[in-house]
N, CA, C and O atoms as CSV, one atom per row, in Angstrom:
chain,resi,resn,atom,element,x,y,z
A,1,TYR,N,N,-3.667,43.554,3.646
A,1,TYR,CA,C,-3.507,42.394,2.791
A,1,TYR,C,C,-4.421,41.259,3.240
A,1,TYR,O,O,-5.070,40.612,2.419
A,2,GLU,N,N,-4.465,41.026,4.537
A,2,GLU,CA,C,-5.253,39.907,5.035
A,2,GLU,C,C,-6.733,40.061,4.702
A,2,GLU,O,O,-7.396,39.089,4.337
A,3,ARG,N,N,-7.238,41.256,4.824
A,3,ARG,CA,C,-8.649,41.500,4.491
A,3,ARG,C,C,-8.892,41.303,3.000
A,3,ARG,O,O,-9.914,40.745,2.602
A,4,ALA,N,N,-7.972,41.750,2.195
A,4,ALA,CA,C,-8.107,41.594,0.748
A,4,ALA,C,C,-8.103,40.116,0.356
A,4,ALA,O,O,-8.885,39.695,-0.496
A,5,VAL,N,N,-7.230,39.340,0.973
A,5,VAL,CA,C,-7.185,37.899,0.702
A,5,VAL,C,C,-8.501,37.253,1.106
A,5,VAL,O,O,-9.069,36.454,0.360
A,6,LYS,N,N,-8.974,37.603,2.284
A,6,LYS,CA,C,-10.228,37.037,2.799
A,6,LYS,C,C,-11.393,37.332,1.849
A,6,LYS,O,O,-12.180,36.442,1.527
A,7,LEU,N,N,-11.492,38.565,1.414
A,7,LEU,CA,C,-12.586,38.954,0.525
A,7,LEU,C,C,-12.481,38.279,-0.840
A,7,LEU,O,O,-13.486,37.837,-1.398
A,8,ALA,N,N,-11.271,38.201,-1.370
A,8,ALA,CA,C,-11.083,37.528,-2.659
A,8,ALA,C,C,-11.500,36.063,-2.548
A,8,ALA,O,O,-12.163,35.527,-3.436
A,9,ARG,N,N,-11.107,35.425,-1.453
A,9,ARG,CA,C,-11.458,34.018,-1.239
A,9,ARG,C,C,-12.967,33.847,-1.091
A,9,ARG,O,O,-13.556,32.949,-1.692
A,10,GLU,N,N,-13.593,34.713,-0.289
A,10,GLU,CA,C,-15.037,34.637,-0.058
A,10,GLU,C,C,-15.844,34.774,-1.349
A,10,GLU,O,O,-16.880,34.128,-1.512
A,11,HIS,N,N,-15.371,35.603,-2.248
A,11,HIS,CA,C,-16.111,35.893,-3.472
A,11,HIS,C,C,-15.649,35.069,-4.673
A,11,HIS,O,O,-16.124,35.268,-5.791
A,12,GLY,N,N,-14.723,34.145,-4.432
A,12,GLY,CA,C,-14.307,33.228,-5.479
A,12,GLY,C,C,-13.359,33.795,-6.515
A,12,GLY,O,O,-13.263,33.262,-7.620
A,13,PHE,N,N,-12.658,34.863,-6.180
A,13,PHE,CA,C,-11.696,35.450,-7.111
A,13,PHE,C,C,-10.316,34.836,-6.872
A,13,PHE,O,O,-9.441,35.458,-6.268
A,14,VAL,N,N,-10.139,33.613,-7.354
A,14,VAL,CA,C,-8.903,32.866,-7.099
A,14,VAL,C,C,-7.697,33.588,-7.676
A,14,VAL,O,O,-6.632,33.615,-7.059
A,15,ASN,N,N,-7.858,34.172,-8.853
A,15,ASN,CA,C,-6.738,34.882,-9.465
A,15,ASN,C,C,-6.307,36.074,-8.615
A,15,ASN,O,O,-5.113,36.325,-8.450
A,16,GLU,N,N,-7.275,36.803,-8.080
A,16,GLU,CA,C,-6.944,37.955,-7.227
A,16,GLU,C,C,-6.295,37.492,-5.927
A,16,GLU,O,O,-5.343,38.105,-5.444
A,17,GLU,N,N,-6.818,36.405,-5.366
A,17,GLU,CA,C,-6.239,35.852,-4.136
A,17,GLU,C,C,-4.769,35.509,-4.354
A,17,GLU,O,O,-3.924,35.811,-3.512
A,18,ALA,N,N,-4.469,34.882,-5.477
A,18,ALA,CA,C,-3.092,34.491,-5.775
A,18,ALA,C,C,-2.167,35.704,-5.846
A,18,ALA,O,O,-1.091,35.709,-5.248
A,19,VAL,N,N,-2.588,36.717,-6.572
A,19,VAL,CA,C,-1.758,37.915,-6.737
A,19,VAL,C,C,-1.583,38.642,-5.399
A,19,VAL,O,O,-0.484,39.092,-5.074
A,20,ILE,N,N,-2.651,38.754,-4.636
A,20,ILE,CA,C,-2.578,39.442,-3.341
A,20,ILE,C,C,-1.629,38.694,-2.410
A,20,ILE,O,O,-0.798,39.313,-1.746
A,21,CYS,N,N,-1.746,37.373,-2.359
A,21,CYS,CA,C,-0.860,36.586,-1.490
A,21,CYS,C,C,0.601,36.734,-1.903
A,21,CYS,O,O,1.488,36.817,-1.054
A,22,GLU,N,N,0.843,36.766,-3.199
A,22,GLU,CA,C,2.215,36.943,-3.683
A,22,GLU,C,C,2.763,38.308,-3.270
A,22,GLU,O,O,3.896,38.409,-2.799
A,23,ARG,N,N,1.972,39.340,-3.444
A,23,ARG,CA,C,2.422,40.688,-3.056
A,23,ARG,C,C,2.612,40.798,-1.541
A,23,ARG,O,O,3.549,41.441,-1.068
A,24,TYR,N,N,1.716,40.165,-0.793
A,24,TYR,CA,C,1.829,40.157,0.668
A,24,TYR,C,C,3.126,39.461,1.077
A,24,TYR,O,O,3.823,39.924,1.980
A,25,ALA,N,N,3.448,38.360,0.419
A,25,ALA,CA,C,4.694,37.646,0.711
A,25,ALA,C,C,5.906,38.536,0.442
A,25,ALA,O,O,6.862,38.548,1.217
A,26,GLU,N,N,5.858,39.273,-0.650
A,26,GLU,CA,C,6.967,40.182,-0.966
A,26,GLU,C,C,7.106,41.261,0.099
A,26,GLU,O,O,8.219,41.609,0.494
A,27,PHE,N,N,5.984,41.788,0.562
A,27,PHE,CA,C,5.998,42.781,1.641
A,27,PHE,C,C,6.606,42.181,2.911
A,27,PHE,O,O,7.462,42.797,3.546
A,28,LEU,N,N,6.165,40.989,3.270
A,28,LEU,CA,C,6.680,40.338,4.477
A,28,LEU,C,C,8.185,40.085,4.375
A,28,LEU,O,O,8.923,40.252,5.346
A,29,ARG,N,N,8.618,39.686,3.199
A,29,ARG,CA,C,10.054,39.450,2.994
A,29,ARG,C,C,10.839,40.753,3.179
A,29,ARG,O,O,11.899,40.760,3.805
A,30,LEU,N,N,10.316,41.846,2.635
A,30,LEU,CA,C,10.998,43.137,2.777
A,30,LEU,C,C,11.069,43.604,4.223
A,30,LEU,O,O,12.000,44.313,4.604
A,31,THR,N,N,10.091,43.211,5.027
A,31,THR,CA,C,10.097,43.600,6.440
A,31,THR,C,C,10.880,42.618,7.304
A,31,THR,O,O,10.984,42.804,8.516
A,32,GLY,N,N,11.432,41.573,6.684
A,32,GLY,CA,C,12.277,40.636,7.398
A,32,GLY,C,C,11.565,39.437,8.002
A,32,GLY,O,O,12.180,38.664,8.738
A,33,ASP,N,N,10.301,39.267,7.710
A,33,ASP,CA,C,9.536,38.146,8.258
A,33,ASP,C,C,9.524,36.998,7.245
A,33,ASP,O,O,8.516,36.741,6.586
A,34,GLU,N,N,10.661,36.319,7.140
A,34,GLU,CA,C,10.836,35.266,6.134
A,34,GLU,C,C,9.883,34.091,6.331
A,34,GLU,O,O,9.392,33.524,5.355
A,35,GLU,N,N,9.618,33.723,7.574
A,35,GLU,CA,C,8.749,32.577,7.839
A,35,GLU,C,C,7.318,32.833,7.350
A,35,GLU,O,O,6.720,31.979,6.696
A,36,SER,N,N,6.781,33.996,7.667
A,36,SER,CA,C,5.436,34.346,7.208
A,36,SER,C,C,5.403,34.522,5.694
A,36,SER,O,O,4.418,34.178,5.040
A,37,ALA,N,N,6.489,35.062,5.144
A,37,ALA,CA,C,6.577,35.234,3.694
A,37,ALA,C,C,6.497,33.878,3.002
A,37,ALA,O,O,5.802,33.735,1.996
A,38,LYS,N,N,7.197,32.894,3.530
A,38,LYS,CA,C,7.159,31.547,2.944
A,38,LYS,C,C,5.736,31.007,2.941
A,38,LYS,O,O,5.291,30.427,1.951
A,39,GLY,N,N,5.026,31.195,4.041
A,39,GLY,CA,C,3.640,30.740,4.116
A,39,GLY,C,C,2.761,31.410,3.087
A,39,GLY,O,O,1.904,30.762,2.488
A,40,GLN,N,N,2.960,32.704,2.872
A,40,GLN,CA,C,2.159,33.424,1.883
A,40,GLN,C,C,2.521,33.013,0.461
A,40,GLN,O,O,1.651,32.939,-0.408
A,41,TYR,N,N,3.815,32.744,0.220
A,41,TYR,CA,C,4.195,32.254,-1.101
A,41,TYR,C,C,3.543,30.902,-1.376
A,41,TYR,O,O,3.097,30.645,-2.494
A,42,ASP,N,N,3.485,30.034,-0.362
A,42,ASP,CA,C,2.829,28.734,-0.515
A,42,ASP,C,C,1.337,28.912,-0.814
A,42,ASP,O,O,0.788,28.234,-1.683
A,43,THR,N,N,0.690,29.823,-0.092
A,43,THR,CA,C,-0.725,30.095,-0.317
A,43,THR,C,C,-0.948,30.647,-1.721
A,43,THR,O,O,-1.904,30.268,-2.398
A,44,ALA,N,N,-0.075,31.531,-2.150
A,44,ALA,CA,C,-0.169,32.091,-3.501
A,44,ALA,C,C,-0.023,30.986,-4.539
A,44,ALA,O,O,-0.769,30.944,-5.518
A,45,CYS,N,N,0.925,30.107,-4.328
A,45,CYS,CA,C,1.158,29.017,-5.270
A,45,CYS,C,C,-0.070,28.104,-5.350
A,45,CYS,O,O,-0.469,27.691,-6.438
A,46,ASN,N,N,-0.653,27.800,-4.219
A,46,ASN,CA,C,-1.860,26.970,-4.217
A,46,ASN,C,C,-2.992,27.647,-4.988
A,46,ASN,O,O,-3.709,26.993,-5.746
A,47,ALA,N,N,-3.148,28.947,-4.797
A,47,ALA,CA,C,-4.193,29.685,-5.508
A,47,ALA,C,C,-3.889,29.725,-7.015
A,47,ALA,O,O,-4.798,29.574,-7.832
A,48,TYR,N,N,-2.627,29.926,-7.380
A,48,TYR,CA,C,-2.266,29.915,-8.798
A,48,TYR,C,C,-2.586,28.549,-9.415
A,48,TYR,O,O,-3.060,28.472,-10.549
A,49,MET,N,N,-2.328,27.481,-8.671
A,49,MET,CA,C,-2.621,26.138,-9.180
A,49,MET,C,C,-4.124,25.939,-9.358
A,49,MET,O,O,-4.559,25.357,-10.351
A,50,LYS,N,N,-4.920,26.419,-8.401
A,50,LYS,CA,C,-6.378,26.332,-8.532
A,50,LYS,C,C,-6.854,27.080,-9.759
A,50,LYS,O,O,-7.783,26.650,-10.442
A,51,TRP,N,N,-6.219,28.190,-10.031
A,51,TRP,CA,C,-6.585,29.050,-11.152
A,51,TRP,C,C,-6.152,28.438,-12.486
A,51,TRP,O,O,-6.672,28.794,-13.543
A,52,GLY,N,N,-5.190,27.511,-12.417
A,52,GLY,CA,C,-4.681,26.884,-13.627
A,52,GLY,C,C,-3.389,27.484,-14.124
A,52,GLY,O,O,-2.928,27.149,-15.215
A,53,ALA,N,N,-2.796,28.367,-13.341
A,53,ALA,CA,C,-1.546,29.019,-13.730
A,53,ALA,C,C,-0.365,28.223,-13.162
A,53,ALA,O,O,0.356,28.696,-12.284
A,54,LEU,N,N,-0.189,27.014,-13.681
A,54,LEU,CA,C,0.831,26.103,-13.159
A,54,LEU,C,C,2.240,26.644,-13.369
A,54,LEU,O,O,3.099,26.511,-12.498
A,55,ARG,N,N,2.470,27.249,-14.517
A,55,ARG,CA,C,3.798,27.798,-14.810
A,55,ARG,C,C,4.146,28.925,-13.828
A,55,ARG,O,O,5.292,29.037,-13.392
A,56,LYS,N,N,3.170,29.745,-13.487
A,56,LYS,CA,C,3.397,30.835,-12.537
A,56,LYS,C,C,3.801,30.258,-11.187
A,56,LYS,O,O,4.701,30.780,-10.528
A,57,CYS,N,N,3.141,29.185,-10.776
A,57,CYS,CA,C,3.489,28.526,-9.521
A,57,CYS,C,C,4.923,28.000,-9.573
A,57,CYS,O,O,5.679,28.171,-8.617
A,58,GLU,N,N,5.296,27.371,-10.671
A,58,GLU,CA,C,6.665,26.865,-10.836
A,58,GLU,C,C,7.672,28.012,-10.751
A,58,GLU,O,O,8.698,27.894,-10.080
A,59,ASP,N,N,7.381,29.103,-11.421
A,59,ASP,CA,C,8.270,30.276,-11.382
A,59,ASP,C,C,8.396,30.826,-9.975
A,59,ASP,O,O,9.485,31.204,-9.543
A,60,LEU,N,N,7.287,30.871,-9.267
A,60,LEU,CA,C,7.278,31.377,-7.899
A,60,LEU,C,C,8.138,30.509,-6.995
A,60,LEU,O,O,8.911,31.022,-6.185
A,61,LYS,N,N,8.006,29.202,-7.133
A,61,LYS,CA,C,8.793,28.279,-6.323
A,61,LYS,C,C,10.284,28.417,-6.624
A,61,LYS,O,O,11.120,28.287,-5.729
A,62,ALA,N,N,10.606,28.679,-7.878
A,62,ALA,CA,C,12.018,28.801,-8.283
A,62,ALA,C,C,12.660,30.075,-7.726
A,62,ALA,O,O,13.875,30.120,-7.531
A,63,THR,N,N,11.863,31.096,-7.473
A,63,THR,CA,C,12.436,32.365,-7.011
A,63,THR,C,C,12.373,32.539,-5.496
A,63,THR,O,O,12.935,33.493,-4.959
A,64,THR,N,N,11.692,31.624,-4.805
A,64,THR,CA,C,11.589,31.766,-3.345
A,64,THR,C,C,12.461,30.790,-2.621
A,64,THR,O,O,12.489,30.781,-1.391
């Protein structure tokens, strides 16, 4: 996940970065790492906002 996020960020694929961070957060939550999951959800939300998907960010915040 970390490599995928890095590459998406490097190449300017904000939408991909957002989705990858969200999925990574879900993985971290399933493995019991709530603190890291929260950080990834925040990163995903920031990327969604950059992309212009404000509603998606709001939905994400409501479910985390």
